[in-house]
C-alpha positions in Angstrom: -43.2 -17.4 -35.4 -40.5 -15.7 -37.4 -38.2 -13.3 -35.8 -37.4 -10.3 -38.0 -34.0 -8.7 -37.7 -33.4 -5.1 -38.4 -30.5 -3.1 -39.4 -30.3 0.6 -39.4 -28.0 2.2 -42.0 -26.5 5.8 -42.4 -26.0 7.0 -45.9 -23.4 9.4 -46.2 -22.3 10.9 -49.6 -18.4 10.6 -50.8 -17.4 13.0 -53.7 -16.2 11.3 -56.6 -13.6 12.2 -59.5 -16.3 14.1 -61.2 -17.9 16.8 -59.6 -21.5 16.3 -61.0 -21.9 12.9 -59.8 -21.6 11.6 -55.9 -22.0 8.0 -54.7 -23.8 6.9 -51.6 -22.2 4.5 -49.4 -24.1 2.7 -47.1 -22.6 2.0 -43.5 -24.5 0.0 -40.8 -25.0 2.0 -37.2 -23.5 -0.5 -35.3 -20.1 -0.3 -36.8 -19.8 3.1 -36.0 -17.9 3.6 -33.0 -19.6 6.0 -30.3 -16.7 7.4 -28.3 -17.6 10.0 -25.5 -16.1 13.4 -25.8 -15.1 13.2 -21.9 -14.9 10.8 -19.7 -14.1 11.1 -16.1 -13.3 8.0 -13.8 -13.5 8.3 -9.9 -10.5 6.8 -8.2 -11.9 4.9 -5.8 -8.6 3.8 -3.5 -9.5 2.8 0.0 -7.0 4.1 2.7 -5.5 0.5 3.0 -5.1 0.4 -0.7 -3.0 3.8 -0.6 -0.8 2.5 2.5 0.1 -0.6 0.8 0.9 1.5 -2.3 3.2 3.7 -0.1 4.7 0.2 1.5 5.5 -1.2 -1.9 7.4 2.3 -2.7 9.4 2.1 0.5 9.9 -1.6 0.2 11.6 -0.6 -3.4 14.4 1.4 -1.3 14.7 -0.5 1.9 15.9 -3.9 2.5 17.2 -6.0 5.4 20.6 -7.8 5.3 22.4 -9.7 8.1 24.3 -6.6 8.8 21.3 -4.0 8.7 17.9 -6.3 9.4 14.8 -4.1 8.5 12.6 -3.1 11.4 9.1 -3.5 10.0 6.1 -1.5 12.1 2.4 -2.4 11.5 -0.3 -0.9 13.5 -3.8 -1.6 13.7 -6.7 0.2 15.6 -6.4 -2.4 18.4 -2.6 -3.5 18.3 1.0 -2.4 17.4 3.6 -5.0 15.9 7.2 -4.5 15.4 9.6 -7.1 13.7 12.9 -7.3 12.5 13.6 -9.0 9.6 16.3 -10.4 7.5 15.3 -10.2 4.0 17.9 -11.9 2.4 17.0 -15.0 4.4 13.3 -14.3 4.6 14.0 -14.6 8.5 12.4 -13.1 11.7 15.1 -12.0 14.0 13.3 -10.8 16.9 9.7 -9.6 17.1 7.3 -7.2 19.7 3.7 -6.4 19.9 0.7 -5.8 22.2 -0.3 -9.1 21.9 2.7 -10.3 23.8 1.8 -11.7 27.5 4.4 -9.5 29.1 3.7 -6.4 27.2 0.1 -7.1 27.4 0.2 -7.1 31.1 2.4 -4.3 31.5 0.4 -2.0 29.4 -2.9 -1.1 30.5 -4.8 0.0 27.3 -8.6 -0.7 26.4 -9.1 1.7 23.2 -6.1 0.8 21.3 -2.2 1.6 21.4 -1.5 4.9 22.3 2.0 7.0 21.9 3.0 5.7 25.6 2.3 1.9 24.7 4.5 2.5 21.4 7.2 3.7 23.4 7.2 0.6 25.5 6.9 -1.5 22.2 9.9 0.6 21.1 11.6 -0.4 24.4 10.8 -4.1 23.9 12.0 -4.3 20.4 15.5 -2.4 21.3 16.1 -4.8 24.0 15.1 -8.1 22.1 17.5 -6.6 19.2 20.7 -5.9 21.6 20.1 -9.4 23.1 20.7 -10.8 19.7 23.6 -8.8 18.7 21.7 -6.5 16.4 22.5 -2.5 16.8 21.7 -1.2 13.4 18.3 -1.6 11.5 16.8 0.2 8.4 13.6 1.3 9.8 10.5 0.4 7.7 7.4 2.4 8.4 5.2 0.2 6.6 3.4 2.9 4.4 2.3 4.7 7.5 3.0 8.6 8.1 6.0 9.3 10.5 4.0 10.7 13.0 2.4 10.0 16.5 2.6 6.4 17.1 5.2 5.3 14.6 7.5 8.2 15.3 7.2 7.3 19.3 8.1 3.9 18.7 11.0 4.7 16.3 12.4 7.4 19.1 12.3 4.8 21.9 14.2 2.4 20.0 16.6 5.0 19.3 16.8 6.2 23.1 17.4 2.3 24.0 20.7 1.6 21.7 19.5 0.9 18.5 20.5 2.8 15.4 18.8 3.5 12.4 
């Protein structure tokens, strides 16, 4: 059983030098490019992807040094984490979170960290930094809006002796 392949052709006319004769030019249809007139692609970025993109833009500007380390904030639906990082050595100098035993026992929350919990974490990170002799930090909000829990944490850290 032999298979037969068929090709379709488009015949177009092209004017030649004389006005009386026209030559036919054969072009296979698969060789013609079909371009749509208008193509709209939906931007399907998730909230997490948008936050990570914002964090990358922030990290281009904010860098931790030994004199002024970076105070980095991460919040999830259940917990909140803060680290003080020296980016030149890639070393974490101090950290505080709702996962730590002293804070977890002191704070009673079941549905996730609230503004009051964020204030306690800000206080804890400020105390940890002052114990290690760190007074100045560069604040990195981690792509999160400076509002609510992130703002409360920053204000509490400022009130307890950290300079931003």
